[in-house]
KEZATI-306003 format. One record per residue (C-alpha): residue number from 1; x, y, z; residue in one letter. Coordinates in nm, 3 decimals. Layout:
<NUM; <X; Y; Z>; 'A'>
...
END
This chain:
<1; <2.325; 9.644; 12.656>; 'M'>
<2; <2.457; 9.927; 12.441>; 'P'>
<3; <2.834; 9.974; 12.422>; 'P'>
<4; <2.996; 10.202; 12.678>; 'I'>
<5; <3.188; 10.500; 12.547>; 'A'>
<6; <3.426; 10.516; 12.835>; 'S'>
<7; <3.491; 10.396; 13.190>; 'L'>
<8; <3.614; 10.560; 13.506>; 'N'>
<9; <3.992; 10.535; 13.568>; 'H'>
<10; <3.922; 10.288; 13.849>; 'R'>
<11; <3.711; 9.974; 13.815>; 'Y'>
<12; <3.562; 9.876; 14.148>; 'H'>
<13; <3.503; 9.521; 14.260>; 'P'>
<14; <3.168; 9.360; 14.252>; 'Y'>
<15; <2.936; 9.485; 14.521>; 'E'>
<16; <2.705; 9.258; 14.715>; 'E'>
<17; <2.343; 9.313; 14.623>; 'A'>
<18; <2.079; 9.317; 14.890>; 'G'>
<19; <1.909; 9.011; 14.740>; 'N'>
<20; <2.224; 8.800; 14.754>; 'G'>
<21; <2.312; 8.827; 14.384>; 'R'>
<22; <2.643; 8.954; 14.273>; 'S'>
<23; <2.603; 9.242; 14.041>; 'T'>
<24; <2.880; 9.442; 13.877>; 'P'>
<25; <2.907; 9.799; 13.996>; 'A'>
<26; <3.017; 10.027; 13.717>; 'L'>
<27; <3.062; 10.399; 13.733>; 'S'>
<28; <3.177; 10.655; 13.486>; 'R'>
<29; <3.199; 11.027; 13.529>; 'S'>
<30; <3.108; 11.268; 13.255>; 'S'>
<31; <2.974; 11.015; 13.011>; 'V'>
<32; <2.944; 11.172; 12.673>; 'D'>
<33; <2.641; 11.023; 12.502>; 'E'>
<34; <2.706; 11.215; 12.182>; 'N'>
<35; <3.056; 11.059; 12.136>; 'R'>
<36; <3.065; 10.738; 11.939>; 'S'>
<37; <3.218; 10.435; 12.108>; 'P'>
<38; <3.580; 10.359; 12.035>; 'N'>
<39; <3.571; 9.987; 11.993>; 'N'>
<40; <3.466; 9.939; 12.353>; 'E'>
<41; <3.240; 9.642; 12.430>; 'N'>
<42; <3.115; 9.526; 12.763>; 'L'>
<43; <3.044; 9.157; 12.801>; 'H'>
<44; <2.877; 9.046; 13.121>; 'L'>
<45; <2.766; 8.703; 13.220>; 'S'>
<46; <2.619; 8.623; 13.557>; 'S'>
<47; <2.530; 8.292; 13.704>; 'S'>
<48; <2.523; 8.156; 14.057>; 'P'>
<49; <2.756; 7.879; 13.939>; 'F'>
<50; <2.991; 8.059; 13.701>; 'T'>
<51; <3.252; 8.329; 13.714>; 'T'>
<52; <3.159; 8.665; 13.572>; 'Q'>
<53; <3.413; 8.839; 13.352>; 'S'>
<54; <3.442; 9.180; 13.195>; 'L'>
<55; <3.662; 9.249; 12.896>; 'N'>
<56; <3.689; 9.593; 12.748>; 'V'>
<57; <3.906; 9.677; 12.452>; 'E'>
<58; <4.009; 10.036; 12.447>; 'G'>
<59; <4.261; 10.243; 12.257>; 'P'>
<60; <4.619; 10.114; 12.235>; 'R'>
<61; <4.860; 10.240; 12.496>; 'V'>
<62; <5.222; 10.212; 12.393>; 'G'>
<63; <5.274; 9.885; 12.214>; 'S'>
<64; <4.999; 9.684; 12.389>; 'G'>
<65; <4.625; 9.691; 12.450>; 'L'>
<66; <4.463; 9.817; 12.765>; 'R'>
<67; <4.261; 9.543; 12.934>; 'H'>
<68; <4.010; 9.536; 13.216>; 'W'>
<69; <3.900; 9.211; 13.368>; 'S'>
<70; <3.716; 9.107; 13.678>; 'S'>
<71; <3.593; 8.788; 13.828>; 'G'>
<72; <3.344; 8.678; 14.094>; 'S'>
<73; <3.217; 8.349; 14.223>; 'T'>
<74; <2.879; 8.293; 14.392>; 'T'>
<75; <2.765; 7.986; 14.584>; 'S'>
<76; <2.410; 7.873; 14.670>; 'I'>
<77; <2.461; 7.896; 15.042>; 'G'>
<78; <2.577; 8.251; 15.022>; 'G'>
<79; <2.749; 8.499; 14.799>; 'S'>
<80; <3.082; 8.674; 14.801>; 'Y'>
<81; <3.279; 8.869; 14.547>; 'S'>
<82; <3.643; 8.866; 14.447>; 'T'>
<83; <3.853; 9.169; 14.376>; 'G'>
<84; <3.940; 9.281; 14.034>; 'I'>
<85; <4.252; 9.124; 13.893>; 'N'>
<86; <4.573; 9.317; 13.968>; 'D'>
<87; <4.640; 9.364; 13.602>; 'S'>
<88; <4.341; 9.593; 13.551>; 'I'>
<89; <4.442; 9.930; 13.402>; 'F'>
<90; <4.806; 9.823; 13.362>; 'S'>
<91; <5.016; 9.787; 13.049>; 'D'>
<92; <5.054; 9.443; 12.909>; 'E'>
<93; <5.365; 9.286; 13.069>; 'R'>
<94; <5.351; 8.919; 12.997>; 'H'>
<95; <5.606; 8.955; 12.713>; 'A'>
<96; <5.874; 9.202; 12.608>; 'I'>
<97; <5.784; 9.382; 12.286>; 'P'>
<98; <6.012; 9.275; 12.003>; 'D'>
<99; <6.178; 9.618; 11.951>; 'P'>
<100; <6.267; 9.641; 12.321>; 'S'>
<101; <6.405; 9.286; 12.327>; 'R'>
<102; <6.618; 9.353; 12.020>; 'S'>
<103; <6.759; 9.667; 12.181>; 'K'>
<104; <6.827; 9.479; 12.503>; 'A'>
<105; <7.002; 9.199; 12.317>; 'D'>
<106; <7.224; 9.448; 12.134>; 'R'>
<107; <7.325; 9.611; 12.462>; 'L'>
<108; <7.391; 9.274; 12.622>; 'L'>
<109; <7.616; 9.181; 12.332>; 'E'>
<110; <7.791; 9.518; 12.319>; 'Q'>
<111; <7.877; 9.525; 12.689>; 'H'>
<112; <7.912; 9.148; 12.739>; 'D'>
<113; <7.636; 9.135; 13.000>; 'L'>
<114; <7.477; 8.803; 12.914>; 'W'>
<115; <7.525; 8.685; 13.271>; 'D'>
<116; <7.280; 8.959; 13.372>; 'H'>
<117; <7.026; 8.912; 13.094>; 'K'>
<118; <6.741; 8.823; 13.331>; 'D'>
<119; <6.784; 9.150; 13.517>; 'Q'>
<120; <6.797; 9.345; 13.191>; 'V'>
<121; <6.484; 9.178; 13.056>; 'Y'>
<122; <6.303; 9.245; 13.382>; 'H'>
<123; <6.404; 9.611; 13.367>; 'F'>
<124; <6.274; 9.642; 13.011>; 'V'>
<125; <5.937; 9.500; 13.119>; 'E'>
<126; <5.892; 9.763; 13.389>; 'L'>
<127; <5.665; 10.060; 13.323>; 'P'>
<128; <5.838; 10.392; 13.261>; 'A'>
<129; <5.774; 10.531; 13.612>; 'H'>
<130; <5.908; 10.211; 13.773>; 'D'>
<131; <6.223; 10.232; 13.566>; 'R'>
<132; <6.277; 10.590; 13.680>; 'E'>
<133; <6.254; 10.481; 14.042>; 'V'>
<134; <6.501; 10.196; 13.982>; 'V'>
<135; <6.749; 10.428; 13.809>; 'L'>
<136; <6.721; 10.688; 14.082>; 'Y'>
<137; <6.782; 10.425; 14.349>; 'A'>
<138; <7.093; 10.307; 14.163>; 'H'>
<139; <7.222; 10.664; 14.137>; 'I'>
<140; <7.182; 10.712; 14.511>; 'L'>
<141; <7.367; 10.386; 14.573>; 'K'>
<142; <7.655; 10.490; 14.345>; 'L'>
<143; <7.680; 10.828; 14.514>; 'Q'>
<144; <7.695; 10.659; 14.853>; 'S'>
<145; <7.966; 10.417; 14.739>; 'D'>
<146; <8.172; 10.691; 14.574>; 'L'>
<147; <8.151; 10.905; 14.884>; 'S'>
<148; <8.278; 10.618; 15.099>; 'A'>
<149; <8.558; 10.539; 14.853>; 'Q'>
<150; <8.657; 10.904; 14.830>; 'S'>
<151; <8.706; 10.914; 15.204>; 'Q'>
<152; <8.919; 10.600; 15.185>; 'S'>
<153; <9.127; 10.746; 14.900>; 'F'>
<154; <9.191; 11.061; 15.101>; 'D'>
<155; <9.314; 10.848; 15.388>; 'K'>
<156; <9.540; 10.643; 15.159>; 'F'>
<157; <9.673; 10.958; 14.994>; 'R'>
<158; <9.780; 11.096; 15.330>; 'T'>
<159; <9.946; 10.768; 15.423>; 'Q'>
<160; <10.133; 10.747; 15.091>; 'V'>
<161; <10.254; 11.104; 15.131>; 'F'>
<162; <10.390; 11.031; 15.477>; 'E'>
<163; <10.545; 10.705; 15.358>; 'L'>
<164; <10.712; 10.882; 15.065>; 'T'>
<165; <10.866; 11.134; 15.301>; 'K'>
<166; <10.994; 10.855; 15.523>; 'Y'>
<167; <11.138; 10.652; 15.235>; 'V'>
<168; <11.301; 10.959; 15.083>; 'S'>
<169; <11.468; 11.044; 15.411>; 'G'>
<170; <11.598; 10.688; 15.455>; 'N'>
<171; <11.687; 10.599; 15.094>; 'W'>
<172; <11.992; 10.381; 15.040>; 'V'>
<173; <12.108; 10.211; 14.720>; 'P'>
<174; <12.022; 9.845; 14.684>; 'S'>
<175; <12.286; 9.572; 14.668>; 'K'>
<176; <12.257; 9.552; 14.291>; 'V'>
<177; <12.289; 9.929; 14.257>; 'Q'>
<178; <12.594; 9.925; 14.483>; 'E'>
<179; <12.753; 9.659; 14.263>; 'A'>
<180; <12.680; 9.868; 13.954>; 'L'>
<181; <12.828; 10.185; 14.105>; 'L'>
<182; <13.135; 9.992; 14.222>; 'S'>
<183; <13.198; 9.859; 13.875>; 'Q'>
<184; <13.173; 10.209; 13.731>; 'L'>
<185; <13.446; 10.318; 13.974>; 'I'>
<186; <13.656; 10.021; 13.865>; 'G'>
<187; <13.610; 10.103; 13.499>; 'H'>
<188; <13.761; 10.449; 13.540>; 'W'>
<189; <14.040; 10.302; 13.750>; 'L'>
<190; <14.154; 10.067; 13.474>; 'I'>
<191; <14.148; 10.339; 13.209>; 'K'>
<192; <14.446; 10.567; 13.141>; 'P'>
<193; <14.373; 10.899; 13.313>; 'L'>
<194; <14.553; 11.227; 13.364>; 'S'>
<195; <14.458; 11.205; 13.733>; 'T'>
<196; <14.320; 10.939; 13.965>; 'Y'>
<197; <14.239; 11.190; 14.235>; 'D'>
<198; <13.865; 11.221; 14.311>; 'K'>
<199; <13.785; 10.959; 14.055>; 'I'>
<200; <13.436; 10.936; 14.203>; 'Y'>
<201; <13.355; 11.278; 14.054>; 'E'>
<202; <13.372; 11.126; 13.706>; 'R'>
<203; <13.128; 10.853; 13.805>; 'V'>
<204; <12.891; 11.105; 13.964>; 'K'>
<205; <12.880; 11.301; 13.640>; 'T'>
<206; <12.819; 10.987; 13.435>; 'F'>
<207; <12.539; 10.868; 13.666>; 'V'>
<208; <12.368; 11.205; 13.633>; 'H'>
<209; <12.397; 11.205; 13.254>; 'L'>
<210; <12.268; 10.848; 13.219>; 'R'>
<211; <12.035; 10.830; 13.520>; 'A'>
<212; <11.740; 10.691; 13.323>; 'E'>
<213; <11.952; 10.427; 13.150>; 'W'>
<214; <12.101; 10.318; 13.483>; 'L'>
<215; <11.758; 10.314; 13.652>; 'H'>
<216; <11.877; 10.580; 13.897>; 'L'>
<217; <11.639; 10.862; 13.812>; 'G'>
<218; <11.602; 10.922; 14.185>; 'V'>
<219; <11.962; 11.049; 14.179>; 'Y'>
<220; <11.839; 11.356; 13.991>; 'I'>
<221; <11.505; 11.417; 14.158>; 'T'>
<222; <11.586; 11.347; 14.523>; 'D'>
<223; <11.874; 11.530; 14.699>; 'P'>
<224; <11.874; 11.272; 14.979>; 'V'>
<225; <11.928; 10.989; 14.731>; 'A'>
<226; <12.197; 11.190; 14.552>; 'R'>
<227; <12.381; 11.245; 14.879>; 'F'>
<228; <12.362; 10.873; 14.960>; 'A'>
<229; <12.500; 10.776; 14.618>; 'V'>
<230; <12.781; 11.034; 14.632>; 'D'>
<231; <12.882; 10.917; 14.978>; 'K'>
<232; <12.889; 10.557; 14.861>; 'F'>
<233; <13.100; 10.645; 14.555>; 'L'>
<234; <13.358; 10.827; 14.768>; 'M'>
<235; <13.384; 10.530; 15.003>; 'K'>
<236; <13.414; 10.273; 14.724>; 'V'>
<237; <13.669; 10.480; 14.531>; 'A'>
<238; <13.902; 10.494; 14.831>; 'A'>
<239; <13.866; 10.122; 14.900>; 'E'>
<240; <13.906; 10.020; 14.537>; 'M'>
<241; <14.217; 10.232; 14.485>; 'K'>
<242; <14.374; 10.053; 14.783>; 'G'>
<243; <14.283; 9.712; 14.639>; 'T'>
<244; <14.407; 9.818; 14.295>; 'F'>
<245; <14.748; 9.913; 14.437>; 'R'>
<246; <14.777; 9.582; 14.624>; 'K'>
<247; <14.709; 9.387; 14.304>; 'E'>
<248; <14.980; 9.586; 14.129>; 'I'>
<249; <15.220; 9.503; 14.412>; 'M'>
<250; <15.124; 9.135; 14.388>; 'A'>
<251; <15.203; 9.133; 14.015>; 'S'>
<252; <15.550; 9.266; 14.093>; 'I'>
<253; <15.608; 9.005; 14.360>; 'K'>
<254; <15.496; 8.727; 14.126>; 'E'>
<255; <15.681; 8.877; 13.827>; 'S'>
<256; <15.359; 8.838; 13.630>; 'K'>
<257; <15.393; 8.904; 13.255>; 'P'>
<258; <15.231; 9.226; 13.142>; 'L'>
<259; <14.972; 9.076; 12.908>; 'D'>
<260; <14.850; 8.820; 13.161>; 'A'>
<261; <14.840; 9.086; 13.431>; 'F'>
<262; <14.647; 9.325; 13.205>; 'A'>
<263; <14.391; 9.060; 13.105>; 'R'>
<264; <14.318; 8.980; 13.468>; 'G'>
<265; <14.276; 9.347; 13.560>; 'M'>
<266; <14.049; 9.415; 13.261>; 'I'>
<267; <13.833; 9.115; 13.345>; 'E'>
<268; <13.794; 9.237; 13.701>; 'K'>
<269; <13.755; 9.613; 13.652>; 'Y'>
<270; <13.653; 9.690; 13.293>; 'H'>
<271; <13.280; 9.732; 13.225>; 'C'>
<272; <13.121; 9.534; 12.944>; 'P'>
<273; <13.182; 9.493; 12.662>; 'V'>
<274; <13.540; 9.400; 12.753>; 'Q'>
<275; <13.812; 9.404; 12.485>; 'P'>
<276; <13.946; 9.066; 12.376>; 'K'>
<277; <14.303; 9.193; 12.381>; 'E'>
<278; <14.433; 9.460; 12.619>; 'P'>
<279; <14.449; 9.796; 12.437>; 'P'>
<280; <14.789; 9.960; 12.415>; 'R'>
<281; <14.690; 10.262; 12.626>; 'D'>
<282; <14.572; 10.036; 12.911>; 'I'>
<283; <14.893; 9.833; 12.891>; 'L'>
<284; <15.098; 10.152; 12.914>; 'A'>
<285; <14.891; 10.280; 13.208>; 'A'>
<286; <14.944; 9.955; 13.400>; 'L'>
<287; <15.319; 9.966; 13.328>; 'V'>
<288; <15.328; 10.323; 13.455>; 'F'>
<289; <15.148; 10.233; 13.779>; 'L'>
<290; <15.350; 9.914; 13.829>; 'R'>
<291; <15.680; 10.098; 13.787>; 'S'>
<292; <15.587; 10.352; 14.054>; 'L'>
<293; <15.468; 10.074; 14.285>; 'A'>
<294; <15.807; 9.905; 14.261>; 'A'>
<295; <15.965; 10.212; 14.419>; 'E'>
<296; <15.755; 10.155; 14.731>; 'F'>
<297; <15.803; 9.779; 14.745>; 'K'>
<298; <16.053; 9.784; 15.030>; 'A'>
<299; <15.845; 10.025; 15.237>; 'V'>
<300; <15.527; 9.828; 15.172>; 'S'>
<301; <15.673; 9.503; 15.308>; 'T'>
<302; <15.771; 9.674; 15.631>; 'Q'>
<303; <15.437; 9.852; 15.685>; 'A'>
<304; <15.141; 9.701; 15.860>; 'A'>
<305; <14.884; 9.540; 15.628>; 'P'>
<306; <14.621; 9.803; 15.704>; 'N'>
<307; <14.859; 10.097; 15.707>; 'D'>
<308; <14.721; 10.362; 15.473>; 'T'>
<309; <15.038; 10.573; 15.479>; 'T'>
<310; <15.202; 10.374; 15.202>; 'V'>
<311; <14.892; 10.389; 14.985>; 'A'>
<312; <14.859; 10.763; 15.038>; 'T'>
<313; <15.223; 10.822; 14.947>; 'K'>
<314; <15.192; 10.597; 14.645>; 'Y'>
<315; <14.893; 10.781; 14.496>; 'W'>
<316; <15.055; 11.116; 14.568>; 'R'>
<317; <15.358; 10.997; 14.373>; 'R'>
<318; <15.129; 10.886; 14.092>; 'V'>
<319; <14.964; 11.229; 14.072>; 'E'>
<320; <15.301; 11.403; 14.063>; 'S'>
<321; <15.428; 11.177; 13.785>; 'A'>
<322; <15.107; 11.220; 13.583>; 'L'>
<323; <15.131; 11.597; 13.605>; 'T'>
<324; <15.478; 11.579; 13.449>; 'D'>
<325; <15.379; 11.314; 13.195>; 'L'>
<326; <15.079; 11.509; 13.063>; 'Y'>
<327; <15.263; 11.832; 12.996>; 'K'>
<328; <15.169; 11.931; 12.640>; 'P'>
<329; <15.527; 12.011; 12.543>; 'Q'>
<330; <15.631; 11.659; 12.640>; 'K'>
<331; <15.385; 11.425; 12.472>; 'N'>
<332; <15.126; 11.653; 12.315>; 'G'>
<333; <14.770; 11.733; 12.415>; 'E'>
<334; <14.580; 11.448; 12.250>; 'E'>
<335; <14.684; 11.109; 12.381>; 'R'>
<336; <14.461; 10.919; 12.140>; 'A'>
<337; <14.605; 11.081; 11.825>; 'T'>
<338; <14.949; 11.232; 11.896>; 'D'>
<339; <15.236; 11.008; 11.769>; 'P'>
<340; <15.450; 11.113; 12.064>; 'R'>
<341; <15.211; 10.937; 12.297>; 'W'>
<342; <15.226; 10.626; 12.079>; 'K'>
<343; <15.604; 10.628; 12.093>; 'F'>
<344; <15.603; 10.664; 12.472>; 'W'>
<345; <15.351; 10.382; 12.513>; 'E'>
<346; <15.548; 10.145; 12.290>; 'D'>
<347; <15.870; 10.226; 12.474>; 'T'>
<348; <15.741; 10.156; 12.826>; 'V'>
<349; <15.548; 9.847; 12.718>; 'I'>
<350; <15.854; 9.692; 12.555>; 'N'>
<351; <16.066; 9.773; 12.860>; 'A'>
<352; <15.816; 9.607; 13.095>; 'D'>
<353; <15.792; 9.298; 12.877>; 'R'>
<354; <16.169; 9.269; 12.873>; 'M'>
<355; <16.171; 9.275; 13.253>; 'K'>
<356; <15.878; 9.048; 13.342>; 'Y'>
<357; <15.867; 8.819; 13.039>; 'N'>
<358; <16.215; 8.674; 13.102>; 'G'>
<359; <16.397; 8.923; 12.881>; 'G'>
<360; <16.764; 9.003; 12.944>; 'A'>
<361; <16.935; 9.335; 12.996>; 'G'>
<362; <16.634; 9.521; 13.138>; 'T'>
<363; <16.653; 9.662; 13.491>; 'T'>
<364; <16.431; 9.880; 13.701>; 'D'>
<365; <16.653; 10.173; 13.615>; 'A'>
<366; <16.606; 10.108; 13.244>; 'T'>
<367; <16.229; 10.094; 13.286>; 'L'>
<368; <16.224; 10.411; 13.493>; 'R'>
<369; <16.429; 10.583; 13.228>; 'E'>
<370; <16.182; 10.476; 12.963>; 'A'>
<371; <15.890; 10.598; 13.171>; 'L'>
<372; <16.048; 10.934; 13.248>; 'A'>
<373; <16.204; 10.982; 12.906>; 'G'>
<374; <16.076; 11.279; 12.702>; 'S'>
<375; <15.924; 11.178; 12.372>; 'S'>
<376; <16.017; 11.514; 12.231>; 'S'>
<377; <16.385; 11.411; 12.236>; 'T'>
<378; <16.363; 11.035; 12.189>; 'Q'>
<379; <16.057; 10.998; 11.970>; 'G'>
<380; <15.884; 11.183; 11.686>; 'P'>
<381; <15.925; 11.558; 11.692>; 'S'>
<382; <15.647; 11.806; 11.740>; 'A'>
<383; <15.667; 11.904; 11.374>; 'S'>
<384; <15.631; 11.540; 11.274>; 'T'>
<385; <15.329; 11.520; 11.497>; 'S'>
<386; <15.174; 11.819; 11.325>; 'A'>
<387; <15.239; 11.674; 10.981>; 'Q'>
<388; <15.101; 11.332; 11.071>; 'S'>
<389; <14.781; 11.484; 11.209>; 'G'>
<390; <14.545; 11.219; 11.342>; 'A'>
<391; <14.761; 10.931; 11.231>; 'A'>
<392; <14.740; 10.757; 11.566>; 'G'>
<393; <14.668; 10.386; 11.571>; 'P'>
<394; <14.308; 10.271; 11.585>; 'S'>
<395; <14.381; 10.045; 11.881>; 'S'>
<396; <14.439; 10.341; 12.110>; 'A'>
<397; <14.149; 10.382; 12.344>; 'G'>
<398; <13.993; 10.706; 12.453>; 'S'>
<399; <14.208; 10.864; 12.719>; 'S'>
<400; <13.912; 11.019; 12.901>; 'M'>
<401; <14.162; 11.257; 13.055>; 'D'>
<402; <13.980; 11.574; 13.143>; 'A'>
<403; <13.661; 11.574; 13.341>; 'A'>
<404; <13.384; 11.762; 13.157>; 'P'>
<405; <13.284; 12.112; 13.256>; 'M'>
<406; <12.959; 12.013; 13.417>; 'F'>
<407; <12.776; 12.149; 13.721>; 'S'>
<408; <12.613; 11.844; 13.874>; 'L'>
<409; <12.396; 12.021; 14.129>; 'Y'>
<410; <12.318; 12.306; 13.892>; 'G'>
<411; <12.184; 12.058; 13.639>; 'A'>
<412; <11.987; 11.883; 13.910>; 'S'>
<413; <11.784; 12.198; 13.963>; 'A'>
<414; <11.659; 12.181; 13.604>; 'M'>
<415; <11.325; 12.006; 13.540>; 'P'>
<416; <11.389; 11.654; 13.419>; 'V'>
<417; <11.125; 11.415; 13.289>; 'D'>
<418; <11.223; 11.078; 13.433>; 'I'>
<419; <10.985; 10.784; 13.375>; 'P'>
<420; <10.860; 10.603; 13.682>; 'S'>
<421; <11.032; 10.273; 13.595>; 'Y'>
<422; <11.372; 10.446; 13.611>; 'A'>
<423; <11.326; 10.609; 13.949>; 'M'>
<424; <11.449; 10.339; 14.185>; 'D'>
<425; <11.478; 9.999; 14.020>; 'S'>
<426; <11.742; 9.732; 14.027>; 'N'>
<427; <11.933; 9.671; 13.707>; 'V'>
<428; <12.178; 9.399; 13.615>; 'E'>
<429; <12.504; 9.523; 13.471>; 'L'>
<430; <12.506; 9.270; 13.187>; 'H'>
<431; <12.175; 9.409; 13.057>; 'T'>
<432; <12.326; 9.751; 12.991>; 'L'>
<433; <12.522; 9.644; 12.685>; 'G'>
<434; <12.848; 9.822; 12.609>; 'D'>
<435; <12.873; 10.037; 12.921>; 'V'>
<436; <13.235; 10.120; 12.845>; 'A'>
<437; <13.149; 10.269; 12.506>; 'S'>
<438; <12.863; 10.465; 12.659>; 'A'>
<439; <13.101; 10.609; 12.918>; 'I'>
<440; <13.358; 10.716; 12.660>; 'E'>
<441; <13.086; 10.861; 12.436>; 'K'>
<442; <12.944; 11.080; 12.712>; 'N'>
<443; <13.270; 11.186; 12.872>; 'L'>
END
């Protein structure tokens, strides 16, 4: 049989012949007899006892050969035909071409998908149109999943918004934050100040300036949180001033020596890092407060334990005495550097030590005289102070007298970039390092 130039795009199964023999039925439209065959050969073998097969080699398609094959079986008692094998007119798929496998292996390695290698190899084996269908189906699935997740995210977003509003309206400082704020109040209380009135205002300013460091960024960004913190500071300041006065009164009753008394107060109220030895300015401030407390000793013993009248009168007396003490013409304007302040501090400290350290010849009147005495007449003159300049001792601590000119709520209106970790987190005081130095540096 001469070679066939071409075949129809479909190869039909064997058809039953009228005489009982199985004969192959071939058809081809538009056979061009003038065109030379392209390596196409038709091999037919027919026998009542054997399977007929047809193999045609045509032009290469892709990386494989196009194959046609058929089979039929005939028995003596009758005849029947089998259908053409399913692989007729399909690309060769029994093995992945080497270039495709190499590409698949590289992708598996790049994306660490070796657990899914069977699926990847199967996808590579698919014909192009099958792969398109698979990809399209995956895209539809992803779109469906994203749509469902988007609806869930919208629901969660609404819930988070409502929860944020609720939390903001009910914000209160944590126990750790309350302890931190209380210690900041105590730190200002132990320091020598020109006024102890509204001491909480100093702490409010410091918290605003160092909100990120203190993990209280919410104090700047949320007015409700700021109100809660301010209210807490006012409450703690009033309570701590009352406790502070009672401890001063107890030191008088026990005749506690100044240095021991000062160490105990520093350990309790001073923020870290605490000084090893009480600074001279703190010693002088405690002497000043203890002397005024002695004037109210008799009244205090007669008053009820919870009577706030004595405490109120005491702190009013303190404010009046401080106003007189801090007059520039009396001790100068700079407590940390003016020699007149040094002379006053040394005088009152020595007088207190003479009284409470077992010294002789020192009375309350002598101590009061030392406290009220003008350094301009008893100590270095103003001209000496001018000549000496900043010759004050290095042990003198920062007086932190005047509160800074700072509009707390005006600054709060300014945009501030506070990191999320500093918005509302607990912080241990000992992790903040030298809080006292940070306070004096900022204020």
